[in-house]
OpenMM code with the backbone's topology and positions (N, CA, C; nanometers):
from openmm import Vec3, app, unit

residues = "UNK UNK UNK UNK UNK UNK UNK UNK UNK UNK UNK UNK UNK UNK UNK UNK UNK UNK UNK UNK UNK UNK UNK UNK UNK UNK UNK UNK UNK UNK UNK UNK UNK UNK UNK UNK UNK UNK UNK UNK UNK UNK UNK UNK UNK UNK UNK UNK UNK UNK UNK UNK UNK UNK UNK UNK UNK UNK UNK UNK UNK UNK UNK UNK UNK UNK UNK UNK UNK UNK UNK UNK UNK UNK UNK UNK UNK".split()
positions = [
    Vec3(10.1408, 11.9320, 12.3462),
    Vec3(10.1550, 11.8218, 12.2482),
    Vec3(10.1174, 11.6953, 12.3413),
    Vec3(9.9933, 11.6495, 12.3207),
    Vec3(9.9514, 11.5269, 12.3956),
    Vec3(9.9766, 11.4019, 12.3071),
    Vec3(10.0951, 11.3397, 12.3292),
    Vec3(10.1240, 11.2224, 12.2472),
    Vec3(10.1528, 11.1041, 12.3493),
    Vec3(10.1041, 10.9912, 12.3173),
    Vec3(10.1147, 10.8730, 12.4061),
    Vec3(10.1913, 10.7672, 12.3293),
    Vec3(10.2519, 10.6709, 12.4090),
    Vec3(10.3186, 10.5613, 12.3421),
    Vec3(10.2147, 10.4820, 12.2531),
    Vec3(10.2508, 10.4126, 12.1539),
    Vec3(10.1724, 10.3234, 12.0716),
    Vec3(10.1894, 10.1832, 12.1249),
    Vec3(10.0784, 10.1376, 12.1882),
    Vec3(10.0845, 10.0050, 12.2574),
    Vec3(10.0106, 9.8862, 12.1867),
    Vec3(9.9211, 9.9269, 12.0871),
    Vec3(9.8488, 9.8161, 12.0241),
    Vec3(9.8110, 9.8702, 11.8823),
    Vec3(9.7507, 9.7851, 11.8014),
    Vec3(9.7056, 9.8144, 11.6714),
    Vec3(9.6126, 9.9316, 11.6575),
    Vec3(9.5206, 9.9468, 11.7585),
    Vec3(9.4334, 10.0608, 11.7516),
    Vec3(9.5102, 10.1973, 11.7689),
    Vec3(9.6029, 10.1928, 11.8623),
    Vec3(9.6834, 10.3113, 11.8789),
    Vec3(9.7627, 10.3395, 11.7529),
    Vec3(9.8138, 10.2402, 11.6895),
    Vec3(9.8877, 10.2474, 11.5725),
    Vec3(9.8007, 10.3095, 11.4608),
    Vec3(9.6829, 10.2534, 11.4431),
    Vec3(9.5917, 10.3084, 11.3391),
    Vec3(9.5555, 10.4510, 11.3631),
    Vec3(9.5329, 10.4997, 11.4813),
    Vec3(9.5048, 10.6330, 11.5160),
    Vec3(9.6259, 10.7171, 11.4849),
    Vec3(9.7485, 10.6759, 11.5156),
    Vec3(9.8667, 10.7529, 11.4900),
    Vec3(9.8816, 10.7706, 11.3410),
    Vec3(9.8655, 10.6613, 11.2660),
    Vec3(9.8823, 10.6707, 11.1145),
    Vec3(9.7777, 10.7622, 11.0556),
    Vec3(9.6569, 10.7593, 11.1045),
    Vec3(9.5567, 10.8561, 11.0561),
    Vec3(9.5904, 11.0023, 11.0821),
    Vec3(9.6469, 11.0208, 11.2003),
    Vec3(9.6917, 11.1625, 11.2320),
    Vec3(9.8133, 11.2018, 11.1448),
    Vec3(9.9007, 11.1072, 11.1228),
    Vec3(10.0207, 11.1487, 11.0325),
    Vec3(9.9690, 11.1810, 10.8949),
    Vec3(9.8704, 11.1081, 10.8446),
    Vec3(9.8157, 11.1525, 10.7151),
    Vec3(9.7531, 11.2923, 10.7133),
    Vec3(9.6810, 11.3191, 10.8253),
    Vec3(9.6215, 11.4572, 10.8370),
    Vec3(9.7282, 11.5694, 10.8432),
    Vec3(9.8469, 11.5322, 10.9024),
    Vec3(9.9558, 11.6320, 10.9323),
    Vec3(10.0650, 11.6389, 10.8204),
    Vec3(10.0411, 11.5480, 10.7107),
    Vec3(10.1523, 11.5190, 10.6193),
    Vec3(10.2099, 11.6527, 10.5534),
    Vec3(10.1210, 11.7492, 10.5306),
    Vec3(10.1733, 11.8686, 10.4574),
    Vec3(10.1866, 11.9832, 10.5621),
    Vec3(10.2245, 11.9525, 10.6746),
    Vec3(10.2489, 12.0565, 10.7814),
    Vec3(10.3550, 12.1512, 10.7418),
    Vec3(10.3355, 12.2791, 10.7713),
    Vec3(10.4286, 12.3817, 10.7333),
    Vec3(10.5667, 12.3591, 10.8140),
    Vec3(10.6761, 12.3760, 10.7421),
    Vec3(10.8037, 12.3495, 10.7937),
    Vec3(10.8239, 12.4421, 10.9150),
    Vec3(10.8736, 12.3889, 11.0360),
    Vec3(10.8998, 12.4678, 11.1497),
    Vec3(10.7807, 12.4889, 11.2411),
    Vec3(10.6640, 12.4346, 11.2026),
    Vec3(10.5401, 12.4593, 11.2752),
    Vec3(10.5304, 12.3498, 11.3829),
    Vec3(10.4397, 12.3713, 11.4763),
    Vec3(10.4091, 12.2738, 11.5832),
    Vec3(10.3639, 12.1399, 11.5213),
    Vec3(10.2793, 12.1603, 11.4162),
    Vec3(10.2265, 12.0452, 11.3564),
    Vec3(10.3338, 11.9593, 11.2875),
    Vec3(10.4459, 12.0258, 11.2431),
    Vec3(10.5460, 11.9503, 11.1829),
    Vec3(10.6265, 11.8817, 11.2883),
    Vec3(10.6330, 11.9343, 11.4077),
    Vec3(10.7027, 11.8699, 11.5252),
    Vec3(10.6207, 11.7492, 11.5653),
    Vec3(10.4938, 11.7707, 11.5650),
    Vec3(10.3950, 11.6511, 11.6114),
    Vec3(10.4054, 11.5321, 11.4947),
    Vec3(10.4056, 11.5761, 11.3769),
    Vec3(10.4343, 11.4796, 11.2696),
    Vec3(10.5616, 11.3976, 11.2862),
    Vec3(10.6664, 11.4748, 11.3089),
    Vec3(10.7994, 11.4051, 11.3331),
    Vec3(10.7875, 11.3016, 11.4538),
    Vec3(10.7350, 11.3446, 11.5623),
    Vec3(10.7310, 11.2559, 11.6869),
    Vec3(10.6462, 11.1361, 11.6548),
    Vec3(10.5250, 11.1631, 11.5915),
    Vec3(10.4394, 11.0443, 11.5610),
    Vec3(10.5044, 10.9471, 11.4687),
    Vec3(10.5668, 11.0007, 11.3637),
    Vec3(10.6352, 10.9165, 11.2638),
    Vec3(10.7404, 10.8336, 11.3378),
    Vec3(10.8078, 10.8885, 11.4303),
    Vec3(10.9102, 10.8086, 11.5020),
    Vec3(10.8507, 10.6981, 11.5856),
    Vec3(10.7387, 10.7332, 11.6504),
    Vec3(10.6738, 10.6304, 11.7296),
    Vec3(10.6194, 10.5231, 11.6530),
    Vec3(10.5564, 10.5568, 11.5332),
    Vec3(10.4941, 10.4601, 11.4431),
    Vec3(10.6092, 10.3680, 11.3945),
    Vec3(10.7251, 10.4298, 11.3457),
    Vec3(10.8350, 10.3468, 11.3035),
    Vec3(10.8780, 10.2410, 11.3963),
    Vec3(10.8980, 10.2910, 11.5236),
    Vec3(10.9424, 10.1968, 11.6331),
    Vec3(10.8352, 10.0897, 11.6527),
    Vec3(10.7135, 10.1224, 11.6649),
    Vec3(10.6142, 10.0182, 11.6898),
    Vec3(10.6089, 9.9199, 11.5735),
    Vec3(10.6176, 9.9641, 11.4573),
    Vec3(10.6108, 9.8794, 11.3323),
    Vec3(10.7339, 9.7869, 11.3282),
    Vec3(10.8460, 9.8319, 11.3737),
    Vec3(10.9693, 9.7485, 11.3762),
    Vec3(10.9598, 9.6355, 11.4811),
    Vec3(10.8903, 9.6714, 11.5937),
    Vec3(10.8715, 9.5615, 11.6881),
    Vec3(10.7519, 9.4679, 11.6596),
    Vec3(10.6366, 9.5199, 11.6018),
    Vec3(10.5274, 9.4458, 11.5769),
    Vec3(10.5412, 9.3597, 11.4595),
    Vec3(10.6093, 9.4126, 11.3563),
    Vec3(10.6190, 9.3307, 11.2218),
    Vec3(10.7662, 9.3306, 11.1903),
    Vec3(10.8555, 9.2620, 11.2634),
    Vec3(10.9951, 9.2543, 11.2350),
    Vec3(11.0175, 9.1942, 11.1003),
    Vec3(11.1247, 9.2414, 11.0328),
    Vec3(11.1635, 9.1833, 10.8986),
    Vec3(11.3040, 9.1119, 10.9156),
    Vec3(11.3066, 8.9906, 10.8855),
    Vec3(11.4254, 8.9239, 10.8837),
    Vec3(11.5174, 8.9637, 10.7758),
    Vec3(11.6517, 8.9799, 10.8171),
    Vec3(11.7430, 9.0213, 10.7040),
    Vec3(11.7675, 8.9021, 10.6167),
    Vec3(11.7648, 8.9319, 10.4858),
    Vec3(11.7955, 8.8318, 10.3824),
    Vec3(11.9379, 8.8367, 10.3397),
    Vec3(11.9950, 8.7280, 10.3041),
    Vec3(12.1224, 8.7450, 10.2389),
    Vec3(12.0962, 8.7896, 10.0900),
    Vec3(12.1954, 8.8379, 10.0243),
    Vec3(12.1743, 8.8962, 9.8953),
    Vec3(12.1074, 8.8022, 9.7922),
    Vec3(12.1482, 8.6823, 9.7960),
    Vec3(12.0929, 8.5779, 9.7007),
    Vec3(11.9389, 8.5570, 9.7328),
    Vec3(11.9100, 8.5450, 9.8569),
    Vec3(11.7708, 8.5271, 9.9027),
    Vec3(11.6840, 8.6561, 9.8584),
    Vec3(11.7483, 8.7728, 9.8746),
    Vec3(11.6754, 8.8959, 9.8389),
    Vec3(11.6426, 8.8943, 9.6838),
    Vec3(11.7422, 8.8562, 9.6017),
    Vec3(11.7163, 8.8509, 9.4651),
    Vec3(11.6070, 8.7511, 9.4327),
    Vec3(11.6197, 8.6311, 9.4912),
    Vec3(11.5171, 8.5337, 9.4590),
    Vec3(11.3819, 8.5749, 9.5075),
    Vec3(11.3668, 8.6377, 9.6178),
    Vec3(11.2324, 8.6910, 9.6710),
    Vec3(11.1884, 8.7907, 9.5709),
    Vec3(11.2646, 8.8791, 9.5246),
    Vec3(11.2207, 8.9870, 9.4281),
    Vec3(11.1810, 8.9210, 9.2986),
    Vec3(11.2508, 8.8201, 9.2496),
    Vec3(11.2136, 8.7532, 9.1242),
    Vec3(11.0808, 8.6781, 9.1436),
    Vec3(11.0642, 8.6133, 9.2588),
    Vec3(10.9412, 8.5330, 9.2820),
    Vec3(10.8181, 8.6351, 9.2851),
    Vec3(10.8372, 8.7459, 9.3487),
    Vec3(10.7330, 8.8471, 9.3585),
    Vec3(10.6889, 8.8963, 9.2242),
    Vec3(10.7822, 8.9022, 9.1287),
    Vec3(10.7587, 8.9442, 8.9953),
    Vec3(10.7080, 8.8283, 8.9041),
    Vec3(10.7042, 8.7101, 8.9532),
    Vec3(10.6595, 8.5984, 8.8716),
    Vec3(10.7692, 8.5466, 8.7765),
    Vec3(10.8933, 8.5825, 8.8058),
    Vec3(11.0069, 8.5380, 8.7167),
    Vec3(11.0337, 8.3876, 8.7402),
    Vec3(11.0895, 8.3161, 8.6363),
    Vec3(11.1233, 8.1799, 8.6586),
    Vec3(11.2248, 8.1588, 8.7570),
    Vec3(11.2339, 8.0328, 8.8145),
    Vec3(11.3323, 8.0099, 8.9154),
    Vec3(11.4735, 8.0333, 8.8659),
    Vec3(11.5595, 8.0875, 8.9444),
    Vec3(11.7008, 8.1241, 8.9052),
    Vec3(11.7691, 7.9925, 8.8578),
    Vec3(11.8549, 8.0151, 8.7671),
    Vec3(11.9335, 7.8930, 8.7164),
    Vec3(12.0275, 7.8376, 8.8112),
    Vec3(12.0593, 7.9081, 8.9133),
    Vec3(12.1651, 7.8527, 9.0212),
    Vec3(12.0889, 7.7559, 9.1225),
    Vec3(11.9597, 7.7517, 9.1136),
    Vec3(11.8913, 7.6669, 9.2057),
    Vec3(11.8217, 7.5459, 9.1305),
    Vec3(11.8408, 7.4258, 9.1664),
    Vec3(11.7840, 7.3156, 9.0964),
    Vec3(11.6272, 7.3127, 9.1032),
] * unit.nanometer
topology = app.Topology()
chain = topology.addChain("A")
for resn in residues:
    res = topology.addResidue(resn, chain)
    for name in ("N", "CA", "C"):
        topology.addAtom(name, app.Element.getBySymbol(name[0]), res)
């Protein structure tokens, strides 16, 4: 299993492409093991590369409403 760390966006793209190719790997197979390792590496890279700030519950509701095009909440002037 020749797997390397994901260090840049090109490595990330290649790993995601391979994950897509392995997506329906048979349970218990070497391909499933490879899929699991790649998915873990991609997840870690994405968390570091594109961190997501935690929202408080009110901000989360407001962000969801804004994304849906809903009017401004009544609790905000």
